[in-house]
Structures are given as structure tokens and as C-alpha cells.
N, C-alpha and C positions, 0 to 999 in steps of 0.2 A: 680776519687776518691776524689781528692782535692776539686772539686766543691761540692761534697756531704757534706764534712766536713764543708766547709764555709756556706752552706745552713743551716745545723743543728745549727751552732754557731749563725747565724743571727736570726734563729727561737727562740733560747733560749733567746737571748738578747731582742727580741720583747716581749716575754712572761714576762721577768723580768720587763720591762718598764710598761707593762699593769698592772701587779700586783701593782707596785709602784703608778701609777696614781689612781688606784682604792682605794688604801689606803689613798691617799691624799683627794680624794672626800669624803670618809667616815668620815675622821677626820673633814673636813670642815663642813659637815652636822651636825655632833655631836656638834661642837662649836656653830653653828647657833642656834640649838635647846636649847643649854645651855644658850646663851646670850639673845635670843629674843623669842617671842611667836610664836608657829606654828599656822596654820589656825584654828585648833580646839579650841585653847585658845583665838584667836583673835575675832572670830565670836560672841560669847556671850557677849564679852565686847563692841563690836560695837553696838549690839542690846541694851545693857543696857544704853550706852551713848546717843543713839538716843531717847530711851524711856524717859530718864530723861530730855532731851532737850524739848520734847513736853509737858511733865508734867509742866515744868517751864514756857514755853511760853504761853500755853493755860490756865495756872493757874488752873489746875485740879489735883486732887490726882492721883498718879500713878495707883491706882486700877481702875480708870475710863477710862483709855486709853489703847488701843491695837494697837501696831505698827506691821504691816506685811511687810515682805521683799519678793516681787515677784521674785527677782533675787538675787543670791549670790553676796556679795561684795568682790572684789579682790584688794589687795594692792600689788604694786611692790616696795618693800622696799629694798634699797641697804644697809641701816644701820638697822639691826634688833633690835637694842636697842631703846625702846621708853617707855615713862612713862605716857602718857595721850592720850585720844581720844576725839576730840572736833568736834561738828557740826559747820561748818564754816558759817559766814554770807552770805546770798544770796540776789539776787535782788528782789525776790518776798517775800511777807510776809508769815510767817508760818501759815499754815491752816490745816484743816482736809481733808481727801480724799487722792487720789493718787498724788504724787509729787516727785520731784528729789532734793536731798540734796547733799551737799559736806561735806565729813567727812575727817578730818585730823588726822594724827599721829604726836605727838609731843615728843620731848626729850629735857629736860632742857629749855623749853619755845621756842624751835626752831621747825618749821614745817619741818618734814622729807618728808612727802608725803601726797597727798590728792587724793580722788577718788570720783566719783559720786555714789550715792546710791538711788535707786528707792524704795520708801516706800509708804505704804497705812496706813493712820492714821484713826482709828475709835474710837469713844467715846461712853461710856455707863454710864448712870447716873440713880439714883433714882429720878423719877419725879412724879408730881401730875397728875393723870389720872381721867377722869370722870367715875364714876362707873355706872352711869345710864344717860339717856338723860336729858339734862337740857335745859329748854326753854329760849328764849331771855328775858333778864331783870329779871331772876330768881336769888334770893339771894342764894349763895352757902352755904350749910350746911355740917357738918363733915361727915355725913353718905352718902353723894353724891359723894365723891371723895376718892381715895385711892393712896398710894405710890407704884409705880412699877418700876422695872429695865427695862429701854428701851434704844435702840441704839439712840443716839442723834447726830450722825455724820452730818447729813444733816439738822438738826434743828437749828433754831436761838438760841441764848444764853439767850433769855428772858423766861427761864423756872422757875418753882417753885420746890424747893427741900424739902418743908415742907407743910403739909396739913394746918397748922395754918396760913400760909401766904395767903390762898385763902378764908378761912372761913369768911363769912360776906360780901364778895365782890359780885358784881352783874355782870352777864354775859352780854356781848355785842352782842352775837349772839347765835344761837342754838348750843349746844355741844352734839355730839353723844357719846354713851356709848363706852368707851375704848379710847377716844380721849385725847391726851396729852394737858393739859391746859397751855397756854402761856399768857404772860402779856397782849397781845392785845385782849384776849378773855374775860377778866374781868376788872372791874374798881371799884373804891370806890362807894358804894351805896349812892344815894342822901338821905339827911335827910327827905325830903318830895318827894313823887313820884306823877306823874300825876294821877289824879283820886282819890287821897286820901282825906278823909274828914278832914277839918281844922276849927279852930275857928278864925274868922277874927275880930281883934280888931280895931275898927274905933276910931281914936283919933283926937280931935279938941280942942286945949287948954287944959282945965281941964275936958272936957267932954269926956267920953269913952263909947262906945257901943260895945258889942260882939255879932256877928251874925254867924250862921253856913255857911260854904262855901265848895267849892271843888277846889283842886289845878288843874290848867290847864297845869302845867309844872313840870318837876323835878327840884329840887333845893337843895342847901347846906346852912348851917348856915350863916346868914348875907347877903345872896344873895336875889335879888328881882325876884319874879315870878308873873305870872298872876294867879289870883284866881277869881272864880265866886261866888258871894253872892247869896245864895239860897232864901233869902227874897226878894231882889230887882231884881234878875236875871241879874245883871250888872257885868261887868268884871272890876277888879281893879288890880293895880300894888301893891304888898305887899312884905314887908321884912320878911324873915323867922327868927322867934325868937327861935323856938324849933320844935320838930317833929310833934307837933299838933297845933301850933299857929303862925299866921302871923299878921303883923302890917300894917295898912293903915293910913297914916297921911293925914287928910283932910284940 
């Protein structure tokens, strides 16, 4: 009988201890939630900090950047009180595409904890696109190009964001309809193009003669190109004076 009473007393004491421990755990969890952020609050702030980091480093508006997180980010924080989230410097330069960053939690300027974050960075921009096929050495006109929203993650940064930037330029190769126009595909059009008709001014002292000719090269103002005189059928080196006139000093 005595054993049964002792057993019941021990059972009661164990139950009391369990209730006490449960109360302590509940109080601790409540304090942690009150003093620091839970995972639901931390996750969007991490995303915002990483997004702002790439907007700054890539020098692009936030609206042109999409940051994806293939895996969730987990912090093991002993001190739940923090006031800043910072992307820490890494060995590799910041770029687009899939990469791993280090993100840190700070409080009063002190790093509390850092963790690795796998992210995929994609960029989308309004860029100039060929609206129809353009031949090589064709001068770009306003009706031949259009501004479209395109993903530019894997493209070089020599893109055009304004149609006015390409009007009047000359293509360096054939551009297909729908192709994004980059800086290497166009260049400043020469003042005189090969095959163009020109007036050749032959100058010797005070004597000047003007004869018709044909440019054998492209050229810009002040540059020297080869021209063919249609009267003599000879080739001369001539200086470009304007879009229609070249000068030959005899």
C-alpha cells in the first residue's frame, strides 16, 4: 500500500514539473517573437535586401531586375534582435544568372550571423528591336525599329534603350526581324559611301576644275578616300569636304 502511495506522489510531481517546463518554453517562445522577427517576417526582408543589392551593383532600376530564390534561406540566430540585413562582399564579382551570396544579419553594426543564399538574377529591359529585316549597310529609319520589353540576362550591356539612339546609324550586318539591336550591329554612317556620285575639285595654285566622279570607299568628313574621275577614268586620293564634294590637290 505504501508503494502505491509513493508511486502516485512521484507521478504527481512529474506531472507538475512537465507543466512547469511547458510554461517556461511557451514564455520563451513568446519573448523571442516579441523581440525578434520570425521566419515569415525575415524572408521578405532578405529578398528585399538582395534585390536592392543587385539593383545598385548592376546599376539598373529595381523594376528591371527579378531575383529568384531556388532554396529557402535559413538563419541560426542566437540573438533574435537585429536591425539590418546586408549582402556581404564575396570573392566573385556580382553578375546575373545563378550564383551563391552571403547574407548577414546585423545589430548596432555588429554581424550576428551570416548564411549562404543561392539566387538566380534575371534582367528585363525595354530595348530596340528590328521590326523588319535590315540589309547590311542600310541606314536605320524610325519605322524599321521598335521598343520592346525583353529578357536581357544573357545579353551584353551594349543595348539601346531609345529608338532615337539608332536612327541614322548604318548596320554592320544583316539584322533579322525581331532581333535585338546592339552597339556592334550599327555604327555611324559615313558622310560619303562607296559608289556614291561626287564632284571632284582639282586644285592647282589658283586654277580649279570640277569634274564628276565616283567614290571607291566609304569616308567621313576630313578623311581621305579614293575616287574615280569619270572623265579621265583615273583614281585619285581626295579629301572629303562635304557629302557631295571631294578635293584633289595637284
